[in-house]
C-alpha positions in Angstrom: 0.0 0.0 0.0 1.6 3.2 -1.1 1.6 6.2 1.1 1.0 9.9 0.3 3.0 12.4 2.3 2.2 16.0 1.7 3.1 19.3 3.3 -0.2 21.1 3.4 0.6 24.5 4.8 2.6 26.4 7.4 1.7 26.1 11.1 1.3 29.9 11.1 -1.4 29.6 8.3 -4.0 28.0 10.6 -5.0 29.7 13.8 -6.4 28.1 16.9 -10.2 27.4 16.4 -9.8 27.4 12.7 -10.2 24.7 10.0 -8.9 24.5 6.4 -9.4 21.9 3.6 -6.7 20.5 1.4 -6.5 17.8 -1.3 -4.0 15.1 -0.7 -4.0 13.2 -4.0 -7.7 12.6 -4.5 -8.5 12.7 -0.8 -10.0 15.8 0.7 -8.4 16.4 4.2 -9.6 18.8 6.8 -7.1 20.4 9.1 -8.4 21.6 12.4 -6.5 23.4 15.2 -8.0 22.9 18.6 -6.3 23.9 21.9 -3.2 24.6 19.9 -3.0 21.1 18.4 -3.3 20.4 14.7 -5.5 17.5 13.6 -6.2 15.9 10.2 -9.6 14.3 9.6 -11.9 13.5 6.6 -13.2 16.7 5.0 -16.6 15.4 3.8 -19.6 14.6 6.1 -20.3 10.9 6.1 -24.1 11.6 5.6 -24.4 13.3 2.2 -20.9 14.5 1.6 -21.1 18.1 2.6 -17.8 20.0 2.8 -17.3 20.4 6.6 -15.1 23.4 6.1 -18.3 25.3 5.3 -19.8 24.3 8.7 -19.1 25.6 12.1 -16.2 24.7 14.5 -17.5 25.1 18.0 -14.7 24.2 20.5 -13.8 20.6 19.6 -17.0 19.9 17.7 -17.7 20.4 14.0 -21.4 21.0 12.9 -22.1 20.0 9.3 -23.5 22.9 7.2 -26.2 20.8 5.5 -27.9 18.5 7.9 -26.1 19.2 11.2 -24.3 16.0 11.9 -21.6 16.6 14.5 -18.1 15.3 14.7 -15.2 15.5 17.1 -12.8 18.0 15.5 -9.7 16.2 17.0 -10.5 12.6 16.2 -13.4 12.7 13.7 -15.5 10.6 16.0 -19.3 10.8 15.4 -21.1 12.8 18.0 -24.6 13.4 16.5 -26.6 12.0 13.6 -27.8 12.1 10.8 -24.4 10.8 9.9 -23.9 7.2 11.0 -20.1 6.9 10.5 -17.2 8.7 12.0 -14.6 10.6 9.9 -11.3 9.0 9.1 -8.3 10.5 11.0 -4.8 10.8 9.6 -1.3 11.1 11.0 0.0 14.7 11.4 3.7 15.6 11.5 5.1 19.1 12.2 8.5 19.7 10.8 9.7 23.2 11.5 6.8 25.4 10.4 5.4 22.8 7.9 2.4 20.6 8.5 2.6 17.2 6.9 -0.2 14.6 6.7 0.4 10.9 5.9 -2.3 8.7 4.4 -2.6 5.8 2.0 -3.7 6.4 -1.6 -6.8 4.3 -1.1 -7.8 5.9 2.2 -11.4 5.4 3.2 -13.8 8.4 3.4 -15.4 7.1 6.6 -14.9 5.0 9.7 -17.5 2.8 11.4 -17.7 3.7 15.1 -16.1 1.2 17.4 -18.7 -1.3 18.6 -18.5 -4.0 21.2 -18.3 -7.6 20.0 -21.7 -9.1 20.8 -21.9 -12.2 22.9 -25.5 -13.1 23.8 -24.2 -16.3 25.4 -22.4 -14.3 28.0 -24.8 -11.4 28.3 -28.1 -13.2 28.4 -30.3 -10.0 28.1 -32.6 -9.4 25.2 -33.2 -5.8 24.1 -36.1 -5.3 21.7 -36.4 -2.4 19.3 -39.9 -2.1 18.0 -39.6 -0.3 14.7 -36.7 -0.1 12.1 -36.9 3.6 11.2 -34.6 6.4 12.2 -34.9 6.1 16.0 -34.9 2.3 15.9 -31.8 2.0 13.8 -29.8 4.6 15.6 -30.6 3.0 18.9 -29.3 -0.4 17.7 -26.0 1.1 16.6 -25.7 3.1 19.8 -26.3 0.2 22.0 -23.3 -1.6 20.5 -21.2 1.6 20.7 -22.1 1.8 24.4 -21.0 -1.7 25.1 -24.2 -3.7 25.2 -23.3 -7.3 24.2 -26.6 -9.0 24.6 -29.2 -9.9 21.9 -30.6 -6.9 19.9 -33.9 -7.7 18.1 -35.3 -5.1 15.7 -38.9 -5.8 14.7 -40.5 -4.2 11.6 -43.7 -4.8 9.7 -41.9 -3.8 6.5 -40.0 -6.4 4.4 -36.9 -4.2 4.2 -33.9 -3.4 6.2 -33.6 0.1 7.7 -33.5 2.8 4.9 -33.3 6.5 4.3 -37.0 7.4 4.7 -36.7 11.2 3.9 -35.5 10.4 0.4 -38.8 8.6 -0.3 -40.6 12.0 -1.0 -37.5 13.7 -2.3 -34.8 12.2 -4.6 -36.1 8.7 -4.8 -39.6 9.7 -5.8 -38.2 12.2 -8.2 -36.1 9.5 -9.9 -32.7 10.9 -8.8 -31.8 8.2 -6.3 -31.4 4.5 -7.1 -33.0 1.8 -4.9 -29.5 0.6 -3.9 -28.7 4.0 -2.4 -31.5 3.8 0.1 -30.5 1.3 2.8 -28.8 2.9 5.8 -26.4 0.0 6.1 -25.5 -3.1 4.0 -26.9 -6.4 5.3 -23.5 -7.6 6.5 -23.3 -4.7 9.0 -26.2 -6.2 10.9 -24.7 -9.7 10.7 -21.2 -8.5 11.9 -22.7 -6.7 14.9 -25.3 -9.4 15.8 -28.3 -7.1 15.3 -31.2 -9.4 14.3 -33.9 -7.7 12.2 -37.2 -9.5 12.1 -38.9 -8.3 8.9 -42.5 -8.6 7.9 -43.6 -9.2 11.5 -46.7 -7.5 12.8 -46.9 -6.7 16.5 -50.4 -6.4 17.8 -49.8 -5.8 21.5 -47.2 -4.7 24.1 -47.8 -5.4 27.8 -45.4 -3.3 29.8 -46.2 -4.9 33.1 -45.3 -8.4 31.8 -42.5 -7.2 29.6 -44.0 -9.0 26.7 -45.0 -8.5 23.1 -47.6 -10.3 21.0 -47.4 -11.0 17.3 -50.3 -11.2 14.9 -49.5 -14.8 14.2 -50.0 -15.7 17.9 -46.4 -15.9 18.9 -45.1 -13.9 21.9 -41.7 -12.7 23.1 -40.4 -11.3 26.4 -37.7 -8.7 26.7 -35.4 -7.3 29.3 -35.6 -3.8 27.9 -37.5 -2.4 25.0 -37.5 0.8 22.8 -40.8 1.6 21.2 -40.0 3.4 17.9 -43.1 2.6 15.8 -43.3 5.9 14.1 -46.4 7.3 12.5 -49.3 6.0 10.5 -50.4 8.3 7.5 -53.8 9.8 8.1 -56.4 8.9 5.5 -59.5 11.0 4.9 -62.9 9.4 5.3 -63.7 9.5 1.6 -60.9 7.0 0.8 -62.2 3.4 0.9 -58.8 1.8 0.6 -59.6 -0.3 -2.5 -58.6 2.4 -4.9 -55.6 1.3 -6.9 -54.5 4.8 -7.9 -54.9 6.6 -4.5 -51.7 6.5 -2.4 -50.4 7.4 1.0 -46.6 7.9 1.3 -44.8 6.5 4.3 -43.0 3.4 3.2 -40.7 2.2 0.4 -43.6 0.1 -1.0 -45.8 3.3 -1.1 -43.1 5.2 -3.0 -42.6 2.3 -5.5 -46.4 2.1 -6.1 -46.6 5.8 -6.8 -43.6 5.7 -9.2 -45.3 2.8 -11.1 -48.3 5.1 -11.7 -46.4 8.3 -12.3 -45.8 8.3 -16.0 -44.9 11.4 -17.9 -48.0 13.5 -18.5 -50.0 11.8 -15.8 -52.5 14.1 -14.0 -51.6 14.0 -10.3 -53.5 15.6 -7.5 -51.8 15.9 -4.1 -54.2 16.3 -1.2 -52.6 18.3 1.6 -49.8 20.9 1.7 -47.7 19.2 4.5 -44.0 18.7 4.0 -44.6 15.2 2.6 -47.3 16.5 0.3 -45.3 19.4 -1.1 -42.1 17.4 -1.5 -44.1 14.7 -3.3 -45.7 17.4 -5.5 -42.2 18.7 -6.5 -40.9 15.1 -7.1 -43.9 14.2 -9.3 -43.5 17.3 -11.3 -39.8 16.5 -11.8 -41.0 13.1 -13.2 -43.1 15.0 -15.7 -46.5 14.7 -14.1 -49.1 17.5 -14.3 -49.6 18.3 -10.6 -52.2 20.1 -8.6 -52.1 20.6 -4.9 -55.4 20.9 -2.9 -55.3 22.1 0.6 -57.6 24.0 3.1 -54.6 26.2 4.1 -54.3 29.6 2.5 -50.6 29.1 2.0 -48.4 26.0 2.5 -46.7 25.7 5.9 -48.4 28.7 7.3 -48.9 27.1 10.8 -45.3 25.8 10.9 -43.2 28.5 9.1 -45.5 31.5 8.7 -47.1 33.3 5.8 -44.0 34.8 4.2 -42.1 31.5 3.9 -45.3 29.7 2.9 -45.7 32.2 0.0 -42.1 31.6 -1.1 -42.7 27.9 -1.4 -46.0 28.4 -3.2 -44.3 30.8 -5.7 -41.4 28.3 -6.2 -43.9 25.5 -7.0 -45.9 27.7 -9.3 -42.8 28.8 -11.2 -42.2 25.1 -11.8 -45.7 24.6 -13.2 -47.6 23.2 -10.2 -51.1 24.5 -9.8 -52.8 25.1 -6.4 -56.4 24.9 -5.1 -55.8 26.5 -1.7 -58.5 27.3 0.9 -60.4 24.3 -0.6 -61.4 21.0 0.7 -62.0 17.6 -1.0 -65.6 16.5 -1.0 -64.9 13.1 -2.5 -63.5 11.0 -5.3 -65.2 10.0 -8.4 -64.8 6.9 -10.6 -65.0 3.2 -9.8 -64.1 1.4 -6.5 -60.8 0.5 -8.0 -59.9 3.4 -10.3 -60.4 7.1 -9.4 -60.8 9.4 -12.3 -61.6 12.7 -10.5 -61.3 14.7 -7.3 -64.4 16.7 -6.4 -63.8 19.9 -4.4 -66.1 21.5 -1.8 -67.2 24.2 -4.3 -68.3 21.6 -6.9 -65.2 21.8 -9.1 -63.9 18.4 -10.4 -60.2 17.7 -11.1 -59.6 14.9 -13.6 -56.8 12.6 -12.3 -54.7 9.6 -13.1 -53.3 9.3 -9.5 -53.9 10.9 -6.1 -51.3 11.2 -3.3 -52.6 12.1 0.2 -50.3 14.1 2.4 -52.3 15.3 5.4 -50.0 14.2 8.2 -49.5 11.1 10.4 -50.8 9.9 13.7 -48.5 8.1 16.3 -48.6 4.3 15.8 -49.3 3.5 19.5 -52.6 1.6 19.4 -50.8 -1.6 20.4 -49.5 -0.3 23.7 -50.9 -1.2 27.1 -50.0 0.2 30.5 -48.2 3.4 29.4 -49.4 7.0 29.5 -50.7 8.2 26.1 -51.2 11.8 25.1 -54.5 12.8 23.7 -53.1 12.8 20.2 -51.7 9.3 20.5 -48.1 10.1 21.4 -46.3 8.4 24.3 -45.5 10.5 27.4 -41.8 10.1 28.4 -39.6 11.6 31.1 -36.3 13.5 30.3 -34.6 10.1 29.8 -37.3 9.0 27.3 -38.4 6.3 29.8 -42.1 5.4 29.9 -42.0 2.5 32.3 -39.7 -0.1 33.8 -37.1 -0.9 31.2 -39.3 0.6 28.6 -38.4 3.6 26.4 -39.9 5.6 23.5 -38.3 7.5 20.7 -39.1 9.0 17.3 -42.4 10.4 16.0 -44.4 8.9 18.9 -42.4 10.4 21.8 -43.6 13.3 23.9 -40.5 14.5 25.8 -39.9 17.6 28.0 -38.1 20.3 25.9 -34.8 21.0 27.6 -35.1 24.7 27.0 -38.8 25.4 27.7 -39.9 22.5 29.8 -42.9 22.1 27.5 -43.9 18.6 26.5 -43.0 18.3 22.9 -43.4 15.8 20.1 -41.5 16.3 16.8 -41.9 14.4 13.5 -38.6 14.9 11.9 -35.9 12.4 10.8 -32.9 13.9 12.5 -34.8 14.4 15.8 -35.8 10.8 15.6 -32.2 9.7 15.2 -31.2 11.9 18.2 -34.0 10.5 20.3 -33.0 6.9 19.4 -29.4 7.6 20.3 -30.3 9.1 23.7 -32.8 6.3 24.5 -30.1 3.7 23.8 -27.6 5.5 26.2 -30.2 5.1 28.9 -31.0 1.5 28.0 -27.3 0.7 28.2 -27.0 2.2 31.7 -25.6 5.6 30.8 -28.1 8.1 32.2 -28.6 10.8 29.6 -31.3 13.4 29.6 -32.5 14.3 26.1 -31.1 17.8 25.4 -30.4 17.7 21.7 -31.5 20.7 19.5 -34.1 19.8 16.9 -33.3 20.5 13.3 -35.0 19.7 10.0 -34.6 20.5 6.4 -36.8 20.4 3.3 -35.8 20.5 -0.3 -38.3 21.3 -3.0 -37.0 21.9 -6.6 -33.9 24.1 -6.1 -35.0 25.6 -2.8 -33.8 24.2 0.6 -34.9 25.5 3.9 -33.2 24.7 7.2 -34.9 25.1 10.6 -33.3 24.8 14.0 -35.0 24.9 17.4 -38.7 24.3 18.0 -41.8 26.4 18.6 -45.4 25.5 17.9 -46.8 29.0 18.2 -45.0 32.3 18.1 -45.7 36.0 18.9 -43.7 37.3 16.0 -41.2 36.5 13.2 -38.2 38.8 12.6 -36.4 38.5 9.3 -32.8 39.3 8.5 -32.7 39.4 4.7 -35.5 39.1 2.2 -37.5 35.9 1.8 -38.1 36.7 -1.9 -34.3 36.7 -2.5 -34.1 33.2 -0.9 -31.3 34.3 1.3 -32.5 35.1 4.8 -32.8 34.1 8.5 -36.2 34.1 10.2 -36.3 34.3 14.0 -39.4 32.9 15.7 -40.1 34.7 19.0 -42.3 33.6 21.8 -42.6 35.3 25.2 -39.6 37.6 24.4 -37.4 34.6 23.6 -35.9 33.4 20.3 -36.9 29.7 20.2 -36.3 28.8 16.6 -34.5 30.0 13.5 -35.2 29.2 9.8 -33.0 30.1 6.9 -32.2 29.7 3.2 -28.6 29.9 1.8 -27.3 30.7 5.3 -26.2 27.2 6.2 -23.2 28.1 8.4 -25.3 30.7 10.2 -28.0 28.2 11.0 -25.3 25.8 12.3 -24.0 28.6 14.6 -27.5 29.2 15.8 -27.9 25.6 16.7 -24.8 25.9 19.0 -26.2 29.1 20.5 -29.4 27.3 21.4 -27.5 24.2 22.7 -25.4 26.4 25.0 -28.4 28.5 26.1 -26.6 31.6 24.8 -29.4 32.8 22.5 -29.5 36.6 22.5 -32.6 38.6 23.3 -34.8 39.6 20.4 -33.8 43.3 20.9 -30.4 42.3 19.5 -32.0 41.5 16.2 -32.7 45.2 15.5 -30.1 45.5 12.8 -28.3 43.3 10.3 -25.0 44.5 11.9 -26.0 43.2 15.3 -26.7 39.8 13.9 -23.4 39.8 11.9 -21.4 40.8 15.0 -23.2 38.0 17.0 -22.4 35.4 14.4 -18.8 36.5 14.1 -18.4 36.3 17.9 -19.8 32.8 17.9 -17.6 31.7 15.0 -14.5 33.0 16.8 -15.6 31.2 20.0 -15.7 34.5 21.9 -19.2 34.3 23.3 
């Protein structure tokens, strides 16, 4: 194996608290200087390949600019998802004032986190993970990282191994992602780490007092500890019978494949609902060449989540790409046969001719099978700060109501990265490492060429303060409640959003009065970037 040895720069070229990217052969390398020491790690996020040099270095942690995976800036070790792998690290030599990095020509671009070798014969415990989505998968990996050597059983009703669910409504539905890109891990990862995935198994009951689960086929199973990560069930309006072959919900891989099979170029598609799933599906179907109309009772998309101005921006973006809207309108019913729908009838009598219908009106927590735990009125599971809901029983993902570490408000969030964070924290607690959930929520949506990032969480707000112009698609939006900034959204301000995540995490968010001018915000971000807060 040949080695590449390169002098990248002078020691004086990189200051403490800085990072710089260099190419060594064909390998991008990130130099960081933390506490006076120079380190060399992989330069691309192991999630979607974002250049980490464009992110934010906060002490000894790097926040990815795209989807906010976090890595140790000294070692490259994974700290927070959505990345699943650590960054590679390379040997650094200082000769005089020159910084050298040594690595092989075929250096990997990622490093699987170190995991304990499972030995269920020695550790006789069985940990069950009910659900194989974001929270469930992340919990399984974290349990092995934390040293749990017993049996891990993941149970899913789907016939697939864990996969990248957000891509179902984005690149996969649009035709820009191949099926083989979708699994989170290759099958041998689960084999190597003794993580058994029971696919196509329907659980119909969980009895927390007996520590048992019941399957639809009559079998039962006992556990020593269990994580409930069953996710959500798509809501279906009453006018859908379920027998229609061209009416679809979108939650699973099978759903996406069924939609793709119907979505031929020129097909007339109606999307019912302007949720994130609905709007992303509309953009993806349009990219496939469908004629798309969105029907929603809302006046603008995302008004209740992001506000009118950002909602108008997304509506305009979709209209510029040829999507039509019927907003402030409800669906009265579907026309056609029991198997094939040929029209969508609106509440004012208008009828839209269709070849396929996609319903995106949200999800409800999949918790009907639970017994002996506290359930919120909307179906979510009430947890404590450690995500515990009973003896050796935990909940994570879309179903979990947890106390917000910053407001104390009981909160349930239906986002991929938050589900991964919840699963990781639940696993720490299952493995005997008491960890309160204090992660900062973050989500993103991409529709056509527009990406919006959002950090923090607030259900209702008193006001929204903009820095920049939404119409220019370069702005920050601050959501203020009770004189506190609780969330920030932005477009084309990736690094700034990463900085705001760290401000929220450290409880160093400024008062809204400091948002009076662009200069104040710029000074604040500069101070954070220089670690001078």
